[in-house]
C-alpha positions as CSV (number, residue, x, y, z in Angstrom):
1,M,34.9,-19.5,19.4
2,E,33.3,-16.7,21.5
3,I,29.9,-15.4,20.8
4,N,29.5,-11.6,21.1
5,K,26.5,-10.5,23.0
6,V,24.6,-7.5,21.6
7,G,23.2,-5.1,24.1
8,L,20.1,-3.1,23.7
9,S,22.1,0.1,23.6
10,S,23.7,-0.9,20.3
11,I,20.4,-1.3,18.6
12,K,19.7,1.8,16.5
13,P,16.1,3.1,15.9
14,V,14.5,2.4,12.6
15,N,14.8,5.2,10.2
16,T,11.6,5.9,8.3
17,K,13.6,7.6,5.5
18,L,13.9,5.2,2.5
19,N,16.8,7.1,1.0
20,N,18.7,9.8,2.9
21,E,19.6,11.5,-0.4
22,T,15.9,11.9,-1.6
23,G,14.4,12.2,1.9
24,V,11.3,10.3,1.0
25,D,9.2,9.0,3.9
26,F,7.6,5.6,3.9
27,K,4.4,7.4,5.2
28,D,4.4,9.7,2.2
29,I,4.8,6.8,-0.3
30,M,1.9,5.0,1.4
31,N,-0.3,8.1,1.3
32,E,0.5,8.7,-2.3
33,Q,-0.4,5.1,-3.3
34,L,-3.6,5.1,-1.2
35,E,-4.6,8.4,-3.0
36,K,-4.0,6.6,-6.4
37,L,-6.2,3.7,-5.2
38,N,-8.9,6.1,-4.2
39,N,-8.7,7.8,-7.6
40,K,-9.1,4.5,-9.4
41,Q,-12.2,3.7,-7.3
42,V,-13.7,7.1,-8.0
43,E,-13.0,6.8,-11.7
44,A,-14.6,3.3,-11.8
45,D,-17.7,4.7,-9.9
46,N,-18.0,7.6,-12.4
47,Y,-17.9,5.2,-15.3
48,I,-20.6,3.1,-13.8
49,N,-22.7,6.1,-13.0
50,D,-22.4,7.3,-16.5
51,L,-23.3,3.9,-17.9
52,I,-26.4,3.7,-15.6
53,S,-27.5,7.2,-16.5
54,G,-27.5,6.3,-20.2
55,E,-24.6,8.4,-21.3
56,N,-22.5,7.3,-24.3
57,V,-19.8,5.3,-22.5
58,D,-17.8,2.4,-24.0
59,L,-18.7,-0.7,-22.0
60,H,-15.1,-2.0,-22.4
61,Q,-13.8,1.1,-20.7
62,V,-16.2,0.6,-17.8
63,M,-15.1,-3.0,-17.4
64,I,-11.4,-2.0,-17.6
65,A,-11.8,0.7,-15.0
66,T,-13.7,-1.5,-12.6
67,E,-11.2,-4.4,-13.0
68,E,-8.3,-2.0,-12.4
69,A,-10.0,-0.7,-9.3
70,R,-10.7,-4.2,-8.0
71,L,-7.2,-5.4,-8.6
72,S,-5.7,-2.3,-7.0
73,L,-7.8,-2.8,-3.9
74,E,-6.9,-6.5,-3.8
75,L,-3.2,-5.6,-4.0
76,V,-3.5,-3.1,-1.1
77,V,-5.3,-5.6,1.0
78,Q,-2.5,-8.2,0.4
79,I,0.2,-5.6,1.2
80,R,-1.6,-4.7,4.4
81,N,-1.8,-8.4,5.4
82,K,1.9,-8.8,4.8
83,V,2.7,-5.7,6.9
84,V,0.5,-7.0,9.8
85,E,2.1,-10.4,9.5
86,A,5.6,-8.9,9.7
87,Y,4.5,-6.7,12.7
88,K,3.2,-9.7,14.5
89,E,6.4,-11.6,13.8
90,L,8.5,-8.8,15.1
91,N,6.4,-8.6,18.2
92,N,6.8,-12.2,18.9
93,M,10.6,-12.0,18.7
94,Q,12.5,-12.4,22.0
95,L,15.4,-10.1,22.8
């Protein structure tokens, strides 16, 4: 049984397009999701400011908004950790 050796010339560059038909970039998806995270953080801050200033705000809505913002941030941090871990693993691979 013979093992074929793969040369570096046969390795193709990574395509950042997720789907050639839609033409969606990974970068665009990440920017969109970070924008959503920022909007959740701003919304929670606005609810908290309204509550502190004495406006008529439902406490349950404030708690829901702050918890959504916290969970969204935690998710983004975990995704970042996994991406960094994958990057380090790829860097440690020997060719």
